[in-house]
C-alpha positions in Angstrom: -11.2 -46.0 14.2 -11.3 -42.2 13.8 -10.1 -40.1 10.9 -9.0 -36.5 10.7 -10.6 -34.4 8.1 -8.1 -33.5 5.4 -9.6 -30.0 4.9 -8.9 -28.7 8.4 -5.1 -29.4 8.2 -4.9 -27.5 4.9 -6.8 -24.6 6.4 -4.4 -24.5 9.4 -1.4 -24.3 7.1 -3.0 -21.6 4.9 -4.0 -19.3 7.8 -0.4 -18.2 8.8 0.4 -17.5 5.2 -2.7 -15.3 4.9 -1.9 -13.4 8.1 1.7 -12.8 7.0 0.6 -11.6 3.5 -1.9 -9.2 5.1 0.7 -7.9 7.6 3.2 -7.1 4.8 0.4 -5.5 2.7 -0.6 -3.3 5.7 3.1 -2.4 6.3 3.6 -1.5 2.7 0.5 0.8 2.6 1.6 2.5 5.9 5.0 3.2 4.5 3.6 4.7 1.3 1.4 7.1 3.3 4.2 8.0 5.7 6.3 8.9 2.7 3.5 11.3 1.6 3.4 12.8 5.1 7.1 13.4 5.2 7.1 14.8 1.7 4.3 17.1 2.6 6.2 18.3 5.7 9.7 18.5 4.4 9.5 18.2 0.6 10.2 20.9 -1.9 7.6 22.6 -4.1 7.5 22.0 -7.9 8.1 25.4 -9.5 6.9 26.0 -13.1 8.0 29.2 -14.9 6.0 30.1 -18.0 5.0 33.2 -19.8 2.1 34.0 -17.5 4.2 33.8 -14.3 5.4 31.4 -11.8 3.3 28.4 -10.5 4.2 26.4 -7.4 2.7 23.0 -6.7 3.6 21.1 -3.5 5.4 17.9 -4.5 3.2 16.0 -2.0 0.3 16.3 -4.5 2.2 14.2 -7.1 3.4 11.7 -4.4 -0.2 11.4 -3.2 -1.4 10.3 -6.6 1.2 7.6 -6.8 0.6 6.5 -3.2 -3.1 6.2 -4.0 -2.4 4.0 -7.0 0.1 1.9 -5.1 -2.4 1.5 -2.2 -5.0 0.1 -4.6 -2.6 -2.4 -6.2 -1.2 -3.6 -2.8 -4.7 -3.9 -1.3 -6.0 -5.8 -4.2 -3.2 -8.4 -4.1 -2.5 -8.3 -0.4 -6.0 -8.6 1.1 -7.7 -10.9 -1.3 -8.4 -14.5 -0.2 -6.9 -17.0 -2.5 -8.4 -20.5 -2.3 
């Protein structure tokens, strides 16, 4: 009489879930950085008027900071192996 190891069936069920989670994480990170790209190409500048003159900052600088933070969060939870 042969028996099938219980561990291998759990591993086969877990593998598609991990692949789907990693795929969605990759897609989310890609969309964040595409938003940065399109904002850098077509987005307006942030204009600050003060007593010393006018300062302009590309809005992509601010969006890049948030995309970086979002990438770290999504990567931490999307690419970690849960047991």
